[in-house]
C-alpha positions as CSV (number, residue, x, y, z in Angstrom):
1,M,7.0,3.7,-17.9
2,G,8.8,1.4,-15.9
3,P,8.3,-2.6,-14.7
4,I,5.0,-2.9,-14.9
5,N,5.2,-6.8,-14.8
6,R,6.0,-6.8,-11.0
7,W,3.3,-4.4,-9.9
8,C,0.4,-6.3,-8.2
9,S,-2.9,-5.8,-9.3
10,L,-7.0,-6.1,-7.2
11,S,-8.3,-8.7,-10.0
12,T,-7.9,-7.2,-13.3
13,A,-7.5,-3.1,-12.5
14,P,-3.8,-2.4,-13.3
15,F,-1.3,-0.4,-11.3
16,S,-1.2,-1.3,-8.1
17,K,1.8,-1.1,-6.7
18,G,1.6,-3.5,-4.1
19,S,0.5,-3.9,-0.4
20,L,1.7,-1.7,2.1
21,D,1.8,-2.0,6.0
22,C,4.3,-1.8,9.2
23,T,6.0,-4.4,11.1
24,Y,7.6,-4.2,14.4
25,W,11.1,-6.0,14.9
26,A,12.2,-6.6,18.6
27,W,15.2,-5.0,19.7
28,D,16.7,-7.4,22.2
29,N,20.3,-4.4,22.9
30,C,17.9,-1.4,23.0
31,P,19.7,0.8,25.4
32,V,17.6,1.3,28.9
33,A,17.2,4.8,28.3
34,W,15.5,4.3,24.8
35,R,13.7,1.3,26.0
36,G,10.1,4.0,26.6
37,Q,9.9,5.8,23.7
38,Y,10.9,2.3,21.2
39,T,8.1,0.0,23.2
40,R,4.2,0.0,23.3
41,G,2.0,-2.2,25.1
42,D,1.2,-4.7,22.2
43,H,5.0,-5.8,22.0
44,N,6.5,-7.3,24.2
45,G,9.6,-4.9,24.4
46,P,11.1,-2.4,22.3
47,T,10.8,-2.6,18.9
48,I,11.6,-1.3,15.3
49,S,9.2,-0.4,12.8
50,L,9.5,-1.2,9.4
51,E,7.2,0.6,6.6
52,A,7.0,-1.6,3.2
53,L,5.4,-2.1,0.6
54,A,5.7,-5.1,-1.4
55,S,4.1,-6.3,-4.4
56,Q,2.6,-9.9,-5.0
57,D,5.8,-12.1,-6.1
58,T,7.1,-10.5,-2.1
59,W,9.4,-8.1,-4.0
60,I,10.1,-4.9,-1.6
61,W,9.7,-1.5,-3.6
62,H,10.0,0.5,-1.0
63,A,11.0,0.0,3.0
64,Y,11.1,2.8,5.6
65,F,13.1,1.2,8.6
66,G,14.1,2.1,12.0
67,V,11.3,4.4,13.8
68,A,10.6,4.4,17.2
69,G,8.7,1.5,18.2
70,S,6.1,2.7,20.4
71,N,4.8,4.5,16.4
72,N,1.3,3.2,14.8
73,G,1.8,2.7,11.2
74,I,0.4,6.8,10.2
75,N,3.1,7.7,12.3
76,V,5.5,5.8,10.3
77,L,3.7,7.0,7.4
78,N,4.1,10.7,7.7
79,Q,7.5,10.3,8.6
80,S,8.8,8.1,5.7
81,L,9.9,8.7,2.4
82,L,6.8,7.2,0.2
83,F,4.9,9.8,-1.4
84,N,8.0,12.5,-1.9
85,S,8.5,11.0,-5.6
86,F,4.5,11.9,-6.5
87,E,5.1,15.1,-4.7
88,N,8.0,16.4,-6.0
89,G,6.5,15.1,-10.0
90,T,9.6,12.5,-10.6
91,A,6.9,9.7,-9.9
92,P,5.9,8.4,-13.2
93,V,2.3,9.0,-14.4
94,V,0.3,6.1,-15.0
95,P,-3.2,6.8,-15.9
96,F,-6.0,4.2,-16.4
97,T,-9.6,3.5,-16.5
98,V,-11.7,1.4,-13.8
99,N,-15.1,1.5,-14.2
100,G,-15.1,3.7,-17.4
101,T,-13.4,6.5,-14.8
102,E,-9.6,7.8,-15.7
103,Y,-7.3,7.8,-12.7
104,K,-3.9,9.3,-12.1
105,Y,-2.5,7.4,-9.4
106,Q,-1.1,3.9,-9.2
107,Y,-2.9,2.4,-5.9
108,F,-1.8,0.8,-2.9
109,L,-3.4,-2.0,-0.5
110,V,-3.8,-1.0,3.1
111,D,-5.1,-2.1,6.5
112,G,-8.3,-0.5,8.1
113,I,-5.8,2.1,9.9
114,Y,-4.7,4.2,6.9
115,P,-6.3,7.8,6.0
116,R,-8.6,7.8,3.4
117,Y,-6.3,8.8,0.9
118,A,-6.4,8.6,-3.6
119,M,-4.0,6.2,-3.3
120,F,-5.3,3.9,-0.9
121,V,-7.9,0.6,-1.4
122,K,-9.6,-0.5,2.0
123,T,-11.6,-2.7,2.4
124,I,-14.7,-2.5,3.4
125,P,-14.9,-4.0,7.2
126,H,-18.4,-5.1,7.0
127,P,-19.8,-5.8,4.0
128,T,-24.0,-6.7,2.7
129,N,-24.2,-7.3,-0.7
130,E,-23.0,-9.8,-3.1
131,K,-21.3,-7.0,-4.9
132,R,-19.2,-5.6,-2.0
133,I,-18.4,-9.4,-0.7
134,R,-16.8,-9.8,-3.5
135,F,-14.4,-6.9,-3.6
136,A,-14.0,-7.2,0.5
137,K,-12.6,-11.4,-0.5
138,T,-10.6,-10.3,-3.8
139,R,-9.0,-6.9,-1.6
140,E,-8.3,-8.8,1.1
141,A,-6.6,-11.6,-0.8
142,A,-4.4,-9.4,-2.5
143,R,-3.5,-8.5,0.7
144,K,-2.4,-11.3,2.1
145,V,1.3,-10.3,0.3
146,V,2.7,-7.4,2.6
147,E,2.3,-10.4,5.1
148,R,3.6,-13.5,3.7
149,T,6.4,-11.3,3.0
150,F,7.0,-10.0,6.8
151,D,6.2,-13.7,7.6
152,E,8.2,-16.1,4.8
153,D,11.2,-13.9,4.6
154,Y,11.8,-14.5,0.8
155,A,11.2,-10.9,0.1
156,L,13.5,-10.1,-3.5
157,C,15.7,-7.1,-3.1
158,P,15.0,-4.0,-5.6
159,D,17.4,-4.9,-9.0
160,Y,16.0,-3.5,-12.0
161,I,16.4,-1.1,-14.6
162,P,14.7,2.5,-13.0
163,D,12.7,4.7,-15.1
164,P,15.1,7.5,-17.0
165,P,15.5,10.2,-14.1
166,V,13.0,12.7,-14.1
167,A,14.0,16.8,-13.0
168,P,11.8,17.7,-9.7
169,Q,8.9,19.4,-9.9
170,P,7.3,20.4,-6.8
171,S,4.1,20.7,-6.7
172,D,1.6,21.6,-3.2
173,D,-1.4,20.5,-5.5
174,R,0.0,17.2,-6.6
175,L,0.1,16.4,-3.0
176,A,-3.4,17.4,-2.3
177,E,-4.9,14.7,-5.1
178,I,-2.7,12.2,-3.4
179,Q,-4.6,12.9,0.2
180,E,-8.2,13.4,-1.5
181,S,-10.7,11.4,0.8
182,N,-13.2,11.7,-1.6
183,V,-11.9,10.2,-4.7
184,H,-10.5,7.6,-2.5
185,E,-14.5,7.2,-2.1
186,D,-14.8,6.8,-5.2
187,F,-11.9,4.7,-6.4
188,R,-13.2,1.5,-4.2
189,M,-17.0,2.0,-5.8
190,D,-14.7,1.9,-9.1
191,L,-13.3,-0.9,-8.4
192,I,-16.3,-3.1,-6.3
193,D,-18.3,-2.4,-9.7
194,H,-15.5,-4.1,-11.8
195,I,-15.3,-6.4,-9.6
196,H,-18.2,-7.9,-9.8
197,R,-18.9,-7.0,-13.8
198,T,-15.7,-8.6,-13.8
199,F,-16.1,-12.1,-11.9
200,I,-15.9,-15.5,-13.6
201,P,-17.1,-18.1,-11.4
202,S,-15.6,-21.7,-10.8
203,P,-16.7,-24.3,-12.5
204,D,-18.3,-26.0,-9.1
205,R,-20.5,-23.2,-8.7
């Protein structure tokens, strides 16, 4: 089933592959003719984007580098190979249960710009009760991993025994499952209930 011991988890719910995000690297020697497509208003000068998926120990599982810096995270996601192994059936299926509901695929922690896909877990921007506040704090703490990977520059290079090769079995239905927004919302609600139910207060509370 692969190196599960390195997979990041949100609280005690298993099988998050980690946190997904984009960062932008300054390109000082960008040719003048290309500067327009590699520059956007929130960066000083041209940049090249890096999409990375990192686990809690800052191990990078996926990297997609080289997209023009004028693109945002969604544009980069739509060009990257992140979902290819799921779409063609070569990624391992790792079913797990949260709050009594079985889910089929591992999930990624993402920020608010990303779409409401079944494999993405986003925070709650303005939580209104104790359960939602606890979920938001737990999820945001776990989410820091990708920022730490970029900021501290000590990410680990993958060096592990891969899963046995699997013959590709392309399926449009599988991609539709990954992009299902209703599953995204149901899964987040199950995580909210799970984290609240398994919460153990610290001794000073």
